[in-house]
Structure formats: structure tokens, C-alpha cells
C-alpha positions in Angstrom: 49.8 225.1 211.3 47.4 222.2 210.8 46.6 223.6 207.4 50.3 223.4 206.6 50.5 219.9 207.8 47.5 219.0 205.6 49.0 220.8 202.7 52.3 219.0 203.3 50.5 215.7 203.5 49.0 216.4 200.1 52.3 217.3 198.7 53.7 214.1 200.1 51.1 212.2 198.1 52.0 214.1 194.9 55.7 213.5 195.6 55.0 209.8 196.0 53.2 209.8 192.7 56.0 211.7 191.0 58.8 209.7 192.6 60.3 206.8 190.6 58.9 203.4 191.7 62.3 202.2 193.0 62.5 205.2 195.4 59.0 205.0 196.9 58.1 203.5 200.3 61.6 203.4 201.6 62.7 204.3 205.2 64.9 207.1 203.9 62.0 208.4 201.8 59.7 208.4 204.8 62.3 210.2 206.8 62.6 212.8 204.1 58.8 213.1 204.0 58.8 214.0 207.7 61.4 216.5 207.1 59.4 217.9 204.2 56.4 218.3 206.5 58.5 220.4 208.8 59.8 222.5 205.9 58.6 226.1 205.3 57.0 227.1 202.1 60.1 228.7 200.8 62.2 225.6 201.4 59.5 223.5 200.0 59.4 225.5 196.9 63.2 225.2 196.6 62.9 221.5 197.1 60.2 221.3 194.5 62.3 223.3 192.0 65.3 221.1 192.6 63.2 218.0 192.2 61.5 219.4 189.1 64.9 220.3 187.6 66.2 216.9 188.4 63.2 215.3 186.8 63.5 217.7 183.9 67.1 216.8 183.5 66.3 213.1 183.7 63.5 213.5 181.2 65.9 215.4 178.9 68.5 212.8 179.2 65.9 210.1 178.6 64.6 212.1 175.7 68.1 212.5 174.3 68.7 208.8 174.8 65.5 207.9 173.1 66.3 210.3 170.2 69.8 208.8 169.9 68.2 205.3 169.8 65.6 206.5 167.3 68.4 208.0 165.2 70.4 204.9 165.4 67.4 202.8 164.5 66.7 205.1 161.6 70.3 204.8 160.4 70.1 201.0 160.8 66.8 201.0 159.0 68.2 203.1 156.2 71.2 200.7 156.0 68.8 197.8 156.0 66.7 199.4 153.3 69.8 200.1 151.2 71.0 196.5 151.7 67.6 195.3 150.8 67.6 197.4 147.7 71.1 196.2 146.8 70.2 192.7 147.5 67.1 193.1 145.4 69.2 194.5 142.6 71.7 191.6 142.9 68.8 189.1 142.9 67.4 190.8 139.8 70.8 190.8 138.1 71.4 187.2 139.1 67.9 186.3 137.9 68.7 187.9 134.5 72.1 186.1 134.3 70.5 182.8 135.3 67.7 183.3 132.8 70.2 184.2 130.1 72.4 181.2 131.1 69.3 179.0 131.0 68.5 180.3 127.5 72.0 179.8 126.4 72.1 176.3 127.9 68.8 175.5 126.2 70.1 176.9 122.9 73.3 174.8 123.4 71.3 171.7 124.3 69.1 172.3 121.2 72.2 172.7 119.1 73.8 169.6 120.6 70.6 167.7 120.1 70.4 168.8 116.5 74.1 167.9 116.0 73.7 164.5 117.6 70.7 163.9 115.5 72.7 164.9 112.4 75.6 162.7 113.5 73.2 159.9 114.1 71.8 160.2 110.6 75.2 160.5 109.1 76.4 157.4 111.1 73.3 155.6 109.8 74.2 156.6 106.3 77.8 155.7 106.9 76.8 152.3 108.3 74.6 151.7 105.2 77.5 152.6 102.9 79.9 150.5 104.9 77.4 147.6 104.7 77.1 148.1 101.0 80.9 148.3 100.6 81.3 145.1 102.7 78.7 143.4 100.5 80.5 144.6 97.4 83.9 143.6 98.9 82.5 140.2 99.8 81.0 139.9 96.3 84.4 140.9 94.8 86.2 138.4 97.1 83.8 135.7 96.0 84.1 136.8 92.4 88.0 136.9 92.7 87.9 133.4 94.3 85.7 132.2 91.4 88.1 133.8 88.9 91.1 132.3 90.7 89.4 128.9 90.7 88.6 129.3 87.0 92.2 130.4 86.3 93.5 127.4 88.3 91.1 125.1 86.4 92.2 126.7 83.1 95.8 126.3 84.0 95.2 122.7 85.0 93.4 122.1 81.7 96.2 123.7 79.8 98.8 121.6 81.7 96.7 118.5 81.0 96.6 119.5 77.3 100.3 120.1 77.2 101.0 116.9 79.0 98.6 115.1 76.7 100.3 116.5 73.7 103.7 115.6 75.2 102.5 112.3 76.5 104.4 110.4 73.8 107.5 112.6 73.9 110.9 111.8 75.1 113.3 114.6 76.0 117.0 113.9 75.4 119.4 116.0 77.4 123.1 116.5 76.7 123.3 116.0 72.9 125.8 118.5 71.5 124.4 120.9 69.0 125.4 120.3 65.4 125.7 116.6 65.9 122.4 116.1 64.0 123.8 117.6 60.8 124.9 114.1 59.4 121.9 112.0 60.3 119.3 114.4 61.6 117.7 114.2 65.0 115.8 111.0 64.1 119.0 109.3 63.0 120.7 110.3 66.3 117.8 108.8 68.3 118.1 105.6 66.3 121.8 105.7 67.1 121.1 106.2 70.8 118.7 103.1 70.8 121.3 101.0 69.0 124.1 102.1 71.3 122.2 101.6 74.6 119.2 99.3 73.8 120.1 96.9 70.9 116.9 95.0 71.4 114.7 98.1 71.0 116.6 99.3 67.9 115.4 96.3 66.0 111.8 96.9 67.1 110.1 98.1 63.9 107.0 99.3 65.8 109.0 102.1 67.5 108.5 105.0 65.1 109.6 108.6 65.4 106.8 110.9 64.5 108.7 114.2 65.0 112.0 115.4 66.4 113.2 119.0 67.2 115.4 121.0 69.6 113.8 123.2 72.2 115.4 125.9 74.6 115.9 125.0 78.2 113.0 127.0 79.7 113.9 126.0 83.3 117.4 127.4 83.2 117.9 129.9 80.3 121.3 131.1 81.7 122.7 127.6 81.6 125.2 127.1 78.6 124.1 123.5 78.0 122.9 122.5 74.5 119.3 122.7 73.7 117.2 119.7 74.5 116.1 117.2 71.8 112.4 116.3 71.8 111.5 113.0 70.2 107.8 112.5 69.6 106.9 108.8 69.2 103.7 107.3 67.9 102.5 105.6 71.1 102.9 106.0 74.8 103.7 102.3 75.2 106.9 102.7 73.2 107.9 105.8 75.2 107.3 104.0 78.5 109.2 101.0 77.3 112.3 103.1 76.3 112.2 105.1 79.6 112.0 101.9 81.6 115.0 100.5 79.8 116.8 103.8 80.5 116.0 103.6 84.2 117.3 100.0 84.4 120.5 100.8 82.5 121.0 104.1 84.4 124.0 105.2 82.3 123.0 106.3 78.8 125.6 107.5 76.3 125.8 108.8 72.7 129.1 108.0 71.0 130.6 107.5 74.5 129.4 110.8 76.0 126.8 110.7 78.8 123.2 111.9 78.0 119.8 111.6 79.7 116.5 110.4 78.6 113.4 111.8 80.4 109.7 112.1 79.8 108.7 115.5 78.3 106.3 117.4 80.6 105.0 120.9 80.8 107.0 123.2 83.1 104.3 123.1 85.8 104.1 119.3 85.8 107.9 119.1 85.8 108.1 121.4 88.8 105.4 119.3 90.6 107.4 116.2 89.9 110.5 117.8 91.2 108.7 118.8 94.4 108.1 115.1 95.2 111.8 114.5 95.0 112.8 114.9 98.6 109.8 113.0 99.9 110.5 110.2 97.5 114.1 110.1 98.6 113.2 109.7 102.3 110.7 107.0 101.5 113.2 105.2 99.3 115.7 105.1 102.2 113.0 103.5 104.4 112.2 101.0 101.7 108.6 102.3 101.0 109.3 101.7 97.2 108.2 105.2 96.1 107.4 106.1 92.4 106.5 109.3 90.7 103.7 108.5 88.3 102.4 110.3 85.3 102.0 113.2 85.3 103.0 114.2 88.9 101.6 111.7 91.4 103.5 110.1 94.3 103.0 106.4 94.9 104.5 104.2 97.6 103.8 101.0 99.5 102.4 101.4 103.0 101.5 98.3 105.2 101.3 96.2 102.1 99.0 98.6 100.2 99.9 100.9 97.3 99.0 104.5 98.1 98.8 107.2 95.5 98.6 111.0 96.1 97.9 113.8 93.7 98.9 116.6 96.1 101.0 117.2 99.2 97.9 118.2 101.3 96.4 114.8 100.7 99.7 113.2 101.7 99.8 115.3 104.9 96.2 114.4 105.8 97.1 110.7 105.3 100.4 110.9 107.2 98.6 112.6 110.2 96.8 109.3 110.7 99.9 107.1 110.6 102.3 107.9 113.5 105.2 105.8 112.1 105.0 107.5 108.7 104.5 110.9 110.3 107.8 110.4 112.2 109.6 109.6 109.0 108.3 112.5 106.9 108.0 115.1 109.7 111.2 117.0 108.8 110.8 116.9 105.0 107.1 118.0 105.1 108.0 120.8 107.6 110.8 121.9 105.3 108.4 121.9 102.3 105.9 124.1 104.2 108.6 126.6 105.0 109.8 126.7 101.4 106.3 127.3 100.1 106.0 130.1 102.7 109.2 131.8 101.4 108.1 131.4 97.8 104.7 133.0 98.7 106.5 135.9 100.4 108.7 136.5 97.4 105.7 136.5 95.1 104.0 139.1 97.4 107.1 141.3 97.3 107.1 141.2 93.6 
């Protein structure tokens, strides 16, 4: 029996070695060991078989569990590999797309750069052309201004020539046509002097150089008789006759009223007419206005005689004289509006 006990003790050591760590050195295990020592060989073999089978079962289960885990890990690894491949493919595709987009963007940027450069060059050319056109336009404007100035000067020269030619003329208005058949126009003029200015009719120095009728250019639709133009030899005699006519006021021919006026060009006559309203206002305020030859306004202001060739000169002077400005304010404003309307009508035409 001692040998059995020794053998059982050895088996006990082997059992302890084969037992799981969490089941070693426990009171229950020690109790089982005592029981094992008392077991017969047959029982011990049975016990060992059961224990082996239990271990075998556990090992198989563990093996199965490990295999399952390995299989799961293999599947996961395969999935990861597939995902990695797909991701790699996507990355490659995206890289191709990005590279293509970069090339397209670079191409577009190059095209835009070329287009902008072309536009810049064209804009530069356009600016040069515009600058040239502006220079030409300015030259044309200056040339037109010079031409307009030359035209105005020429018109002024022509007006002066006409006024110079007509400087000795007297225009007789209201003489019925056909009346000159008996005595002629020169005889009618002598009759006018005799009827209205007996003293002048005896003046032998007053000589008629020429006499003729002329159409009324200022109002061609008017049915009045043509004017009679009397050309004298001197301006002094013309002024003398017109002065007497202004003093007498009512001039007649065989009892019918007529008018004696100086003979001016149509432009000068219009300029003289334009002074009319201003002269009328000044006359009402006792400024003693006069319209001088050929178309100048003269009046007395603060004891001095002032003469103006144009309305602009008059406006500049009036602007420095508050009292005179107050008197002429309305008539000058009305004149400005009338000139504006006339300019608009010319523009429409």
C-alpha cells in the first residue's frame, strides 16, 4: 500500500500541474486529492479518463473558439484589404480627376491670362484711338470755333459795309406805289421836304444822289407798298433831315402819314429793334436813352453818358449798379428768355 500512496502522491503532483491555475491549492481540491489517494487503480483510471476528456473537450472548445476568432479576423482582414484596395482605387481615381482638373484649371487660367492680355492690348489700342479721336474732335471744335469766329467777323464786315453803303440813305415808308409816275421818286422826296420841312427844301446843298423802291425784306407777307430809298450825298444832310423828322413826329405826303427812317442792313435793324424795350424802360425813368448809329445804346447814368455795343456789356455794367439793376431786371430777364427760345427754334430747324 505504501507504493500506492507514493504513486498517488506523484499523480497528485501531475494533477496539480494539469489543473487550471484558478482550481489549484483550494480546500476542495485538497479534499479531492485525499479522496484520490484512497481511490483504487480502476477508479483512478476512470477519473483520469474523465479528466482527460474534460480537458480534451475544453481544448477542443478553445481550439474551436480560436479558429472562429482566426476566421473572423481573416474575414475582417479580407474586408480591410478590400476596403484598402477600394480606397486606393478611389484615391487613384480622385488623383486622376484632381490632376485633370488642375490641368483644365491651368489651361483655363492660361486662356484667361491670354484673353486678359489681348483685352488689355485692345483696350490700350482703343484708348489710343479714343485719344486720337478726342484730339481730332478738339481740333475740329477749335477749327469750327475759328470758322464761326471768322464767319461772325465776315458777317460783321459785311454788315459794316452795308451800313457804310447805306450810311447816307433815308428810307421812306408808306408812299403809295405809282405816285412817283408824275415827278419821279426824287420829285416826291422834294415834295416831302417842302410839305414837312420848308426850311430844308430851300437848302440847295441837300442833293439826292439816287432814289429807288425796295421790297420789304422784314415782312414779305405784308401788303404795304415797297419802301422808297433815298441816297443823299452826305451823312450830315441825312442826320439833319431825320432830326427834323423826330422833332416833328408826324410826317405826311399830300396829307397821308408816312415815315422817315435811317436805312440799315437787316442785321443792324434787328439789333436796333432789340434795344427798343430797354430804351423804353430807361426813357420812363428819365435816363435819356438814344440808339446811336449803327446799333448802340446810349443813356445818362449819374451824370455820365454811357454807350454799349452789346447787351452783354450792358449786363456787366448793370450788375455793378444796384439801382439800375432793379430797373432793368425784368426786361433783361425777358430778353434772355427770348434769346433762349430763338436758339431752341434754330436748333429744331
